N, CA, C and O atoms as a GROMACS GRO file, in nm:
protein
  388
    1MET      N    1   3.190  -1.377  -4.239
    1MET     CA    2   3.093  -1.483  -4.246
    1MET      C    3   2.972  -1.438  -4.328
    1MET      O    4   2.921  -1.512  -4.411
    2LEU      N    5   2.928  -1.315  -4.302
    2LEU     CA    6   2.813  -1.262  -4.375
    2LEU      C    7   2.846  -1.249  -4.524
    2LEU      O    8   2.761  -1.269  -4.610
    3ASP      N    9   2.973  -1.214  -4.553
    3ASP     CA   10   3.014  -1.203  -4.692
    3ASP      C   11   3.002  -1.337  -4.764
    3ASP      O   12   2.960  -1.343  -4.879
    4ILE      N   13   3.038  -1.444  -4.695
    4ILE     CA   14   3.029  -1.577  -4.754
    4ILE      C   15   2.883  -1.612  -4.781
    4ILE      O   16   2.850  -1.664  -4.887
    5ILE      N   17   2.797  -1.585  -4.684
    5ILE     CA   18   2.654  -1.615  -4.701
    5ILE      C   19   2.597  -1.536  -4.818
    5ILE      O   20   2.522  -1.590  -4.899
    6LEU      N   21   2.632  -1.409  -4.826
    6LEU     CA   22   2.582  -1.327  -4.938
    6LEU      C   23   2.635  -1.377  -5.071
    6LEU      O   24   2.562  -1.379  -5.170
    7TYR      N   25   2.762  -1.417  -5.076
    7TYR     CA   26   2.820  -1.468  -5.200
    7TYR      C   27   2.749  -1.595  -5.245
    7TYR      O   28   2.717  -1.610  -5.363
    8VAL      N   29   2.726  -1.687  -5.150
    8VAL     CA   30   2.656  -1.812  -5.184
    8VAL      C   31   2.515  -1.782  -5.230
    8VAL      O   32   2.467  -1.841  -5.327
    9ALA      N   33   2.447  -1.690  -5.162
    9ALA     CA   34   2.310  -1.655  -5.199
    9ALA      C   35   2.305  -1.592  -5.337
    9ALA      O   36   2.215  -1.622  -5.415
   10GLN      N   37   2.400  -1.504  -5.369
   10GLN     CA   38   2.401  -1.440  -5.501
   10GLN      C   39   2.432  -1.540  -5.610
   10GLN      O   40   2.374  -1.534  -5.719
   11SER      N   41   2.525  -1.631  -5.582
   11SER     CA   42   2.559  -1.733  -5.681
   11SER      C   43   2.439  -1.823  -5.707
   11SER      O   44   2.410  -1.857  -5.822
   12ALA      N   45   2.369  -1.861  -5.602
   12ALA     CA   46   2.251  -1.946  -5.617
   12ALA      C   47   2.140  -1.870  -5.687
   12ALA      O   48   2.064  -1.928  -5.764
   13ASN      N   49   2.131  -1.741  -5.660
   13ASN     CA   50   2.029  -1.657  -5.723
   13ASN      C   51   2.049  -1.656  -5.873
   13ASN      O   52   1.952  -1.668  -5.949
   14GLU      N   53   2.172  -1.642  -5.917
   14GLU     CA   54   2.200  -1.639  -6.060
   14GLU      C   55   2.170  -1.775  -6.124
   14GLU      O   56   2.128  -1.780  -6.239
   15ALA      N   57   2.191  -1.883  -6.051
   15ALA     CA   58   2.173  -2.016  -6.107
   15ALA      C   59   2.027  -2.058  -6.111
   15ALA      O   60   1.986  -2.127  -6.205
   16SER      N   61   1.946  -2.019  -6.012
   16SER     CA   62   1.811  -2.073  -6.004
   16SER      C   63   1.700  -1.971  -6.024
   16SER      O   64   1.586  -2.009  -6.051
   17GLY      N   65   1.730  -1.846  -6.011
   17GLY     CA   66   1.626  -1.745  -6.028
   17GLY      C   67   1.558  -1.705  -5.898
   17GLY      O   68   1.471  -1.618  -5.902
   18LEU      N   69   1.593  -1.764  -5.783
   18LEU     CA   70   1.535  -1.724  -5.655
   18LEU      C   71   1.606  -1.598  -5.607
   18LEU      O   72   1.722  -1.574  -5.642
   19SER      N   73   1.537  -1.519  -5.528
   19SER     CA   74   1.597  -1.394  -5.479
   19SER      C   75   1.703  -1.422  -5.373
   19SER      O   76   1.708  -1.530  -5.313
   20THR      N   77   1.787  -1.322  -5.352
   20THR     CA   78   1.894  -1.334  -5.254
   20THR      C   79   1.839  -1.354  -5.113
   20THR      O   80   1.891  -1.434  -5.036
   21SER      N   81   1.734  -1.282  -5.080
   21SER     CA   82   1.677  -1.296  -4.946
   21SER      C   83   1.618  -1.436  -4.925
   21SER      O   84   1.622  -1.487  -4.814
   22THR      N   85   1.565  -1.496  -5.028
   22THR     CA   86   1.513  -1.632  -5.017
   22THR      C   87   1.626  -1.729  -4.985
   22THR      O   88   1.612  -1.817  -4.899
   23TRP      N   89   1.739  -1.714  -5.055
   23TRP     CA   90   1.851  -1.802  -5.030
   23TRP      C   91   1.911  -1.780  -4.891
   23TRP      O   92   1.953  -1.876  -4.826
   24ILE      N   93   1.915  -1.657  -4.845
   24ILE     CA   94   1.964  -1.631  -4.710
   24ILE      C   95   1.872  -1.697  -4.608
   24ILE      O   96   1.919  -1.756  -4.511
   25GLY      N   97   1.741  -1.689  -4.631
   25GLY     CA   98   1.646  -1.756  -4.543
   25GLY      C   99   1.665  -1.905  -4.541
   25GLY      O  100   1.659  -1.968  -4.435
   26ILE      N  101   1.689  -1.964  -4.658
   26ILE     CA  102   1.712  -2.108  -4.666
   26ILE      C  103   1.840  -2.145  -4.593
   26ILE      O  104   1.842  -2.244  -4.519
   27LEU      N  105   1.945  -2.068  -4.613
   27LEU     CA  106   2.072  -2.096  -4.545
   27LEU      C  107   2.059  -2.086  -4.393
   27LEU      O  108   2.112  -2.169  -4.320
   28VAL      N  109   1.989  -1.986  -4.347
   28VAL     CA  110   1.969  -1.969  -4.202
   28VAL      C  111   1.886  -2.086  -4.146
   28VAL      O  112   1.916  -2.138  -4.039
   29ALA      N  113   1.782  -2.125  -4.220
   29ALA     CA  114   1.698  -2.237  -4.174
   29ALA      C  115   1.779  -2.366  -4.166
   29ALA      O  116   1.767  -2.441  -4.070
   30VAL      N  117   1.861  -2.392  -4.268
   30VAL     CA  118   1.945  -2.512  -4.267
   30VAL      C  119   2.044  -2.507  -4.152
   30VAL      O  120   2.068  -2.608  -4.086
   31LEU      N  121   2.100  -2.390  -4.126
   31LEU     CA  122   2.193  -2.374  -4.015
   31LEU      C  123   2.126  -2.402  -3.881
   31LEU      O  124   2.182  -2.471  -3.796
   32VAL      N  125   2.007  -2.348  -3.861
   32VAL     CA  126   1.934  -2.368  -3.735
   32VAL      C  127   1.897  -2.515  -3.718
   32VAL      O  128   1.914  -2.571  -3.610
   33VAL      N  129   1.847  -2.578  -3.824
   33VAL     CA  130   1.810  -2.720  -3.815
   33VAL      C  131   1.934  -2.804  -3.785
   33VAL      O  132   1.928  -2.897  -3.705
   34GLY      N  133   2.046  -2.772  -3.849
   34GLY     CA  134   2.170  -2.845  -3.823
   34GLY      C  135   2.217  -2.832  -3.680
   34GLY      O  136   2.262  -2.929  -3.619
   35LEU      N  137   2.206  -2.711  -3.625
   35LEU     CA  138   2.244  -2.690  -3.485
   35LEU      C  139   2.155  -2.767  -3.389
   35LEU      O  140   2.203  -2.824  -3.291
   36VAL      N  141   2.026  -2.768  -3.416
   36VAL     CA  142   1.932  -2.842  -3.329
   36VAL      C  143   1.961  -2.991  -3.334
   36VAL      O  144   1.967  -3.057  -3.231
   37ILE      N  145   1.980  -3.044  -3.454
   37ILE     CA  146   2.009  -3.187  -3.468
   37ILE      C  147   2.142  -3.221  -3.401
   37ILE      O  148   2.153  -3.323  -3.334
   38GLY      N  149   2.242  -3.136  -3.418
   38GLY     CA  150   2.372  -3.157  -3.353
   38GLY      C  151   2.361  -3.155  -3.201
   38GLY      O  152   2.426  -3.234  -3.133
   39ALA      N  153   2.280  -3.064  -3.149
   39ALA     CA  154   2.262  -3.056  -3.004
   39ALA      C  155   2.194  -3.182  -2.951
   39ALA      O  156   2.232  -3.234  -2.846
   40ILE      N  157   2.094  -3.232  -3.022
   40ILE     CA  158   2.025  -3.354  -2.979
   40ILE      C  159   2.119  -3.472  -2.981
   40ILE      O  160   2.124  -3.550  -2.886
   41ILE      N  161   2.194  -3.487  -3.090
   41ILE     CA  162   2.288  -3.600  -3.100
   41ILE      C  163   2.396  -3.588  -2.993
   41ILE      O  164   2.431  -3.688  -2.931
   42GLY      N  165   2.448  -3.468  -2.971
   42GLY     CA  166   2.550  -3.448  -2.868
   42GLY      C  167   2.499  -3.482  -2.729
   42GLY      O  168   2.571  -3.542  -2.649
   43PHE      N  169   2.374  -3.445  -2.699
   43PHE     CA  170   2.315  -3.477  -2.569
   43PHE      C  171   2.303  -3.627  -2.552
   43PHE      O  172   2.340  -3.681  -2.447
   44LYS      N  173   2.251  -3.696  -2.654
   44LYS     CA  174   2.233  -3.841  -2.643
   44LYS      C  175   2.367  -3.912  -2.624
   44LYS      O  176   2.378  -4.001  -2.540
   45VAL      N  177   2.468  -3.873  -2.701
   45VAL     CA  178   2.599  -3.938  -2.691
   45VAL      C  179   2.662  -3.912  -2.555
   45VAL      O  180   2.713  -4.005  -2.492
   46SER      N  181   2.659  -3.788  -2.508
   46SER     CA  182   2.721  -3.758  -2.378
   46SER      C  183   2.646  -3.827  -2.264
   46SER      O  184   2.708  -3.869  -2.167
   47ASN      N  185   2.514  -3.837  -2.276
   47ASN     CA  186   2.435  -3.906  -2.174
   47ASN      C  187   2.473  -4.054  -2.168
   47ASN      O  188   2.488  -4.110  -2.060
   48LYS      N  189   2.488  -4.116  -2.284
   48LYS     CA  190   2.524  -4.258  -2.289
   48LYS      C  191   2.664  -4.281  -2.232
   48LYS      O  192   2.686  -4.377  -2.158
   49ILE      N  193   2.758  -4.193  -2.266
   49ILE     CA  194   2.894  -4.207  -2.216
   49ILE      C  195   2.897  -4.190  -2.064
   49ILE      O  196   2.966  -4.264  -1.994
   50THR      N  197   2.823  -4.092  -2.013
   50THR     CA  198   2.820  -4.068  -1.868
   50THR      C  199   2.763  -4.188  -1.794
   50THR      O  200   2.818  -4.230  -1.692
   51LYS      N  201   2.654  -4.244  -1.845
   51LYS     CA  202   2.595  -4.362  -1.780
   51LYS      C  203   2.691  -4.480  -1.782
   51LYS      O  204   2.700  -4.555  -1.684
   52LYS      N  205   2.762  -4.498  -1.893
   52LYS     CA  206   2.857  -4.609  -1.902
   52LYS      C  207   2.970  -4.591  -1.801
   52LYS      O  208   3.012  -4.687  -1.736
   53LYS      N  209   3.021  -4.468  -1.788
   53LYS     CA  210   3.129  -4.441  -1.691
   53LYS      C  211   3.081  -4.462  -1.547
   53LYS      O  212   3.156  -4.512  -1.464
   54LEU      N  213   2.957  -4.423  -1.518
   54LEU     CA  214   2.903  -4.445  -1.383
   54LEU      C  215   2.891  -4.594  -1.352
   54LEU      O  216   2.915  -4.637  -1.240
   55GLU      N  217   2.854  -4.672  -1.453
   55GLU     CA  218   2.843  -4.816  -1.432
   55GLU      C  219   2.980  -4.878  -1.408
   55GLU      O  220   2.994  -4.967  -1.324
   56GLU      N  221   3.082  -4.833  -1.483
   56GLU     CA  222   3.216  -4.889  -1.468
   56GLU      C  223   3.284  -4.841  -1.339
   56GLU      O  224   3.352  -4.920  -1.273
   57ASN      N  225   3.265  -4.714  -1.304
   57ASN     CA  226   3.332  -4.656  -1.187
   57ASN      C  227   3.228  -4.589  -1.098
   57ASN      O  228   3.201  -4.470  -1.114
   58PRO      N  229   3.168  -4.664  -1.006
   58PRO     CA  230   3.066  -4.603  -0.920
   58PRO      C  231   3.125  -4.491  -0.836
   58PRO      O  232   3.241  -4.497  -0.796
   59PRO      N  233   3.045  -4.388  -0.809
   59PRO     CA  234   3.096  -4.273  -0.734
   59PRO      C  235   3.115  -4.300  -0.585
   59PRO      O  236   3.163  -4.214  -0.512
   60ILE      N  237   3.077  -4.418  -0.539
   60ILE     CA  238   3.095  -4.453  -0.398
   60ILE      C  239   3.172  -4.585  -0.391
   60ILE      O  240   3.150  -4.675  -0.472
   61THR      N  241   3.261  -4.595  -0.295
   61THR     CA  242   3.343  -4.715  -0.281
   61THR      C  243   3.307  -4.788  -0.152
   61THR      O  244   3.233  -4.736  -0.068
   62GLU      N  245   3.359  -4.907  -0.139
   62GLU     CA  246   3.333  -4.985  -0.018
   62GLU      C  247   3.390  -4.916   0.106
   62GLU      O  248   3.331  -4.923   0.214
   63GLU      N  249   3.504  -4.851   0.089
   63GLU     CA  250   3.562  -4.779   0.202
   63GLU      C  251   3.471  -4.666   0.248
   63GLU      O  252   3.459  -4.640   0.368
   64GLN      N  253   3.408  -4.598   0.154
   64GLN     CA  254   3.318  -4.489   0.190
   64GLN      C  255   3.194  -4.542   0.262
   64GLN      O  256   3.142  -4.477   0.353
   65ILE      N  257   3.146  -4.658   0.223
   65ILE     CA  258   3.032  -4.719   0.290
   65ILE      C  259   3.070  -4.756   0.433
   65ILE      O  260   2.994  -4.733   0.527
   66ARG      N  261   3.189  -4.812   0.450
   66ARG     CA  262   3.237  -4.845   0.585
   66ARG      C  263   3.249  -4.718   0.671
   66ARG      O  264   3.217  -4.719   0.790
   67ALA      N  265   3.297  -4.610   0.609
   67ALA     CA  266   3.311  -4.484   0.683
   67ALA      C  267   3.174  -4.430   0.725
   67ALA      O  268   3.160  -4.376   0.835
   68MET      N  269   3.074  -4.443   0.640
   68MET     CA  270   2.940  -4.398   0.677
   68MET      C  271   2.885  -4.479   0.793
   68MET      O  272   2.826  -4.423   0.885
   69TYR      N  273   2.904  -4.610   0.789
   69TYR     CA  274   2.860  -4.694   0.900
   69TYR      C  275   2.934  -4.654   1.028
   69TYR      O  276   2.874  -4.648   1.135
   70ALA      N  277   3.064  -4.626   1.018
   70ALA     CA  278   3.142  -4.588   1.135
   70ALA      C  279   3.091  -4.456   1.194
   70ALA      O  280   3.089  -4.439   1.316
   71GLN      N  281   3.050  -4.362   1.108
   71GLN     CA  282   2.997  -4.235   1.157
   71GLN      C  283   2.865  -4.255   1.230
   71GLN      O  284   2.830  -4.178   1.320
   72MET      N  285   2.792  -4.361   1.191
   72MET     CA  286   2.667  -4.391   1.260
   72MET      C  287   2.691  -4.475   1.385
   72MET      O  288   2.598  -4.508   1.458
   73GLY      N  289   2.818  -4.510   1.409
   73GLY     CA  290   2.851  -4.586   1.528
   73GLY      C  291   2.831  -4.736   1.510
   73GLY      O  292   2.814  -4.808   1.609
   74ARG      N  293   2.832  -4.783   1.390
   74ARG     CA  294   2.813  -4.926   1.364
   74ARG      C  295   2.934  -4.983   1.292
   74ARG      O  296   3.009  -4.911   1.225
   75LYS      N  297   2.952  -5.111   1.308
   75LYS     CA  298   3.059  -5.182   1.236
   75LYS      C  299   2.988  -5.273   1.135
   75LYS      O  300   2.926  -5.372   1.174
   76PRO      N  301   2.998  -5.240   1.004
   76PRO     CA  302   2.925  -5.320   0.905
   76PRO      C  303   2.994  -5.453   0.878
   76PRO      O  304   3.116  -5.465   0.884
   77SER      N  305   2.912  -5.553   0.849
   77SER     CA  306   2.969  -5.680   0.806
   77SER      C  307   3.003  -5.669   0.658
   77SER      O  308   2.954  -5.581   0.587
   78GLU      N  309   3.087  -5.759   0.614
   78GLU     CA  310   3.125  -5.759   0.472
   78GLU      C  311   3.002  -5.781   0.384
   78GLU      O  312   2.993  -5.726   0.274
   79GLN      N  313   2.909  -5.861   0.432
   79GLN     CA  314   2.786  -5.888   0.356
   79GLN      C  315   2.704  -5.759   0.338
   79GLN      O  316   2.649  -5.736   0.230
   80GLN      N  317   2.695  -5.677   0.440
   80GLN     CA  318   2.620  -5.552   0.431
   80GLN      C  319   2.685  -5.457   0.330
   80GLN      O  320   2.616  -5.392   0.250
   81VAL      N  321   2.817  -5.450   0.334
   81VAL     CA  322   2.889  -5.361   0.241
   81VAL      C  323   2.866  -5.407   0.098
   81VAL      O  324   2.837  -5.326   0.010
   82ARG      N  325   2.880  -5.537   0.074
   82ARG     CA  326   2.860  -5.589  -0.062
   82ARG      C  327   2.715  -5.572  -0.107
   82ARG      O  328   2.690  -5.545  -0.225
   83GLN      N  329   2.622  -5.588  -0.017
   83GLN     CA  330   2.480  -5.571  -0.051
   83GLN      C  331   2.452  -5.427  -0.096
   83GLN      O  332   2.381  -5.406  -0.193
   84ILE      N  333   2.507  -5.331  -0.025
   84ILE     CA  334   2.487  -5.190  -0.062
   84ILE      C  335   2.552  -5.163  -0.198
   84ILE      O  336   2.493  -5.095  -0.282
   85MET      N  337   2.672  -5.214  -0.220
   85MET     CA  338   2.740  -5.194  -0.349
   85MET      C  339   2.660  -5.258  -0.462
   85MET      O  340   2.644  -5.199  -0.568
   86ASN      N  341   2.609  -5.380  -0.440
   86ASN     CA  342   2.529  -5.447  -0.543
   86ASN      C  343   2.400  -5.371  -0.571
   86ASN      O  344   2.358  -5.361  -0.686
   87ASN      N  345   2.336  -5.318  -0.466
   87ASN     CA  346   2.215  -5.239  -0.487
   87ASN      C  347   2.244  -5.115  -0.571
   87ASN      O  348   2.167  -5.079  -0.660
   88PHE      N  349   2.356  -5.050  -0.541
   88PHE     CA  350   2.392  -4.931  -0.617
   88PHE      C  351   2.420  -4.966  -0.763
   88PHE      O  352   2.372  -4.898  -0.854
   89LYS      N  353   2.497  -5.073  -0.786
   89LYS     CA  354   2.529  -5.114  -0.924
   89LYS      C  355   2.403  -5.152  -0.999
   89LYS      O  356   2.389  -5.120  -1.117
   90ARG      N  357   2.310  -5.221  -0.932
   90ARG     CA  358   2.184  -5.260  -0.995
   90ARG      C  359   2.102  -5.136  -1.032
   90ARG      O  360   2.041  -5.131  -1.139
   91LYS      N  361   2.101  -5.038  -0.943
   91LYS     CA  362   2.027  -4.914  -0.969
   91LYS      C  363   2.084  -4.841  -1.091
   91LYS      O  364   2.010  -4.793  -1.176
   92VAL      N  365   2.217  -4.833  -1.099
   92VAL     CA  366   2.281  -4.767  -1.213
   92VAL      C  367   2.250  -4.843  -1.341
   92VAL      O  368   2.221  -4.782  -1.444
   93LYS      N  369   2.255  -4.975  -1.334
   93LYS     CA  370   2.227  -5.057  -1.453
   93LYS      C  371   2.082  -5.041  -1.498
   93LYS      O  372   2.055  -5.034  -1.618
   94ASP      N  373   1.989  -5.036  -1.403
   94ASP     CA  374   1.847  -5.018  -1.437
   94ASP      C  375   1.823  -4.880  -1.499
   94ASP      O  376   1.740  -4.867  -1.589
   95ASP      N  377   1.895  -4.779  -1.453
   95ASP     CA  378   1.881  -4.645  -1.508
   95ASP      C  379   1.934  -4.636  -1.650
   95ASP      O  380   1.890  -4.551  -1.727
   96ASN      N  381   2.028  -4.724  -1.686
   96ASN     CA  382   2.087  -4.722  -1.821
   96ASN      C  383   1.992  -4.779  -1.925
   96ASN      O  384   2.011  -4.756  -2.045
   97LYS      N  385   1.891  -4.850  -1.883
   97LYS     CA  386   1.800  -4.913  -1.981
   97LYS      C  387   1.699  -4.816  -2.032
   97LYS      O  388   1.615  -4.852  -2.114
   0.00000   0.00000   0.00000
């Protein structure tokens, strides 16, 4: 890899008159900037995909809500279960904005 960088730097040096160390510095700077931009874009894309998947497939189901109520010694009505699911979906949707 270093051989390639040195070859490119020497070729550019002959073409433009800049020193080899200057071209190596430019190549390293471009590489670092590219990595930072790639990391930012990757974070944004993965964050958007994760939020979309959470909205489509919530991590809690109606059966799990019923089981939680049963552990508390209560029998939930269908309205209570749907209300909790709707609150969760609304919260996920609000977080996506």
